Structures are given as C-alpha cells and as structure tokens.
C-alpha positions, 0 to 999 in steps of 0.5 A: 316745207314744200312737201308739207304744203303738198301733203296739206293740199293733197289732204284737202283735195281728198276731203273735198272728193269724199264730201262730193261723193257723200253728197251724190250717194246720200242724194241717191239714198245709198248707205254711207259709212261715217266714223265719229271722232271717238271711233264709232263707225255707223251707216246713214241711209235715206229711208223716206224723201219728198215730204214737207217739213217732217217736224215730229217723229214718234215710234208707235210700234217697233216698226212704225214711225208716226210723223207730223209735217208742219203743213198739217199732214200726218203719216206713218212710216214703215222704216224697213220698206219706206212705205208711208200710210197717210193719217187723217183727222189731225188738228186744224193748224195755222200754217204760217211762218214758223207755225203749223203742226209741230211735235208728236209724242207718245208716253213710255207705256204706249199701246195701240189705241192709247192717246197720241199727243200733238202740239200745233199752232192754232188760230185765235182771232187772227193770231197764233197760239201754241196748243196741246192736243191728243187723239187716238188712232183708229185705222188710218184716221185719228178719233176723239181729237181734243185740245188739252190746253190752248195756251195764253201765248197769242201774238201777231208774229209768226215765230217762236211757237216752240214746241216739243213734248216730253213725258216723265213716266210718272203721269206727267207731260211737259211741253214748251212754248216760245216767247212768240217773238215778244221778249218780255213774255218770257219774264211774265208769269201771266202768259204761257209764252217763253215757258215750259209747262207741266200737266197731267196726261189728261190735261189737268194741272198737277197740284205740286207745280211750282206756281199753283198757289201764286197769285197772278201766275199761270199754274201750268208753268214749270219754268220760265225765261225761255226764248224758243225751246224747240228741243226737250227730252226727259231722261228717265234713268237720271230723272232729268228734264233737258231743253235746248233753245234758240238764242238770238245771234249766238247764245243757243242754250242747253238747259237742265230744267228744274221747277220754278226756275228762271232761265234768264231770257231776255235779261241775260243771254250769250247772244247779240242783237240782230241789228247791232253788235251789242249783247242782249239784255244786261249781260250773261249772268244775274243773281236768281237766273240760271246758267246754261249747261252749254251755250253755242256762239255762233248759233247752231239753231237747234231743232230737237233734243234726245238723250241716247240710250246706248243700245246700239252705240254703247260709247254714246250712252247718255249723250245728248243729240241735237239737230242743227238747222242753221249749221246743218249737222247732228250735234253730240254732247257728252254729259257727265253724271252731274249734268256737266257738258264735257265734249262736243262733236258735230256729225254729218256736216257733209250732209248739208241738211237742216236736221229737224227732228230726232227719234230712237228706235227700240234697237237703238238706231237713230232716225232724223228728219230734215227740212228738205223732206227726208227721214234718215236712219243711223245704225251700226256698221 
C-alpha cells in the first residue's frame, strides 16, 4: 500500500514539474512537444505576442494571416518570420464590453484583391448592434469598405454580439448574432438577435431562406433560439453547418444547424441560472426544439470552432476543434458520419490560456489566438 502511495505521489510531482517546465518554455516562445490521448504528437510554438485580443484570423495567402483585434486594430502576420504589418481603413467599432472588431473571413475561392468580410459591433444611438461589412485590401489599407447588414439587434447591454462568419462555397455566407443579453430575443423572429443569418456574398437575401415569405419574420434568419454563438464552421465535405455557443452556468452547446429550426434558448437549456441553482427555462427538452449534438456542464466558454481537414494530422480528420475561454484549453471532439459526437479530448490544458480564434493553414497546421495577445502554431513533430 505504501509503495502505491509513493508511486502516486511521484507521478504527481513529475506531472507538476513538466507543467511548470511547459509554462516557462511556452512563455519564452520555444517549441514544445505534446502528445494527445490518441498518440498524436505535435509541436506548439508562439508565433506572435504582445497583441490585444486577436478575435479573428483568416489565411489570405499561404504565408499570410489577416487577423483582427477586438480594439479595432487589423494586422497581417507572416507565420514564418513573425513579422506583422498593420492595416488601416477598418470599420469604426464600438469597443465596449464584449463588443469591438470581431471576426474576419474570406471565401474559399479568395484571391488577392477579393472581398474580405468582417463582423463588428456598431454604435447606433448609443446602443450596440452586430454588423457585417466587407472591404478590399489595397497595399496596407482597406478600401471600398461597406456595411452589408447592420442587424436589428440593439440593446443596452455590452454582451452577446456573436459573431463568426462561414461560407458554404455556393455563393452564400452565414454569420451569427447573440441574443444581446435579452433572452426573449432568441425566440423572436422580428429581431436578428439570437439567430444565425444567411446572405448572398453581396448582402442580398437568398430567395430560399426559410422565413423569406413569413409575415413578421426577418428574411435573413436561417436558424434561431441561440444564446451566443461565437464559433461557426461550414464543412464543405459533408455539407454541414456547425455552431458552438455559450450557455449560461453550464449548457454550452455544439449544434448542427439546419434551416428554419429552433435551437431552444431560453426555453430549454442544460445550464443553470447565475443567481440560483435552478435550471434555465422549462427543462432540457421540448417538442419542436432541437437537441444539441453535444453540451458541456460545466461550461468551457467556447470562443471558436473549426472542422479539421486532416492534411497534417490524419487521425484528426473531420474532428471539431473549439477554443475554450473559461476552462483554457483546446477542445477536440470526434464526430461520426451521422454527425454524432463520439469522444472528447482537452488539449493544451497546461497552457492556461483563453483560446479565442482558430485557423487552419494550407499545410493543415493549426493556428490559435489567445486573449493574452498571442498567436500560436500547432504542427506535426
């Protein structure tokens, strides 16, 4: 019995030593080796640091990452050198609470000079709304900046703006809007708040959107009943739109998004109220409302979502990756062909970083940003 206790203590001390070593090395930017539960070994390295909150990232060429910072700044990072070029001409943002300059994304057929898409919080009569804009890059500045949709989502709160962008490769884009801290919004089709929206790339409303011909409903809405979807990704191989959203105290959700469906917030939820131990709403299920593919109790506070292509890590092909803010890790979820969640793994726990945004390079390397102002790279050993 004493030998077992000694072995257990020795293992614990060894684990703490390596965790300490991890923190020292990662802070210095050195390459660190890690191994996943499935035996996949990878390197993680700090590529950039000293930024604000890098909220969105998009590859605009094989060796350039365009990134946004919540304070309104925009930059281009060269991952090979760590050099950053600053870009001017971005939208005027309402940088308050959870608002600011949010996502940046480019369509699958992007070429230099094509449209670049942004979401951001915009001030309207002293209140914040989520807006979708686009611009072109000319040298080190953005030109032809225009709002495609300034959503009907105004509230006095500084929270739950969303907002991620995804493309289906067929001429449409999706972007998410949180409930803006007003729960009934998510069940109200006359507001964009608490919804995922679908537009043509020029900002027009597609004729086949589910609520185009419904009186009293906003035609841009694709799905509703969402609390705060801060991660979204369109899987072109499976032709599936995925979303991950914040629950309250528990109840974060991964959802497979289909047109016209109601995802339940705030009537059903797996979370509890912040101010008491009671469940939110009427329970966890109700007819006519969708169940999540996966939910998290306690909350991990998801900040992003990506379906991995498998180019550099074949064992991870088709897996969902989400950055976790509150529980500070990279969340990996294996999905089967039917869209069912099979297993979950929590990577980079020892990093102790709020992981905000994710991007995949043409080589299949993963890039992630942290709220402490870093951009990190994961690549094979």
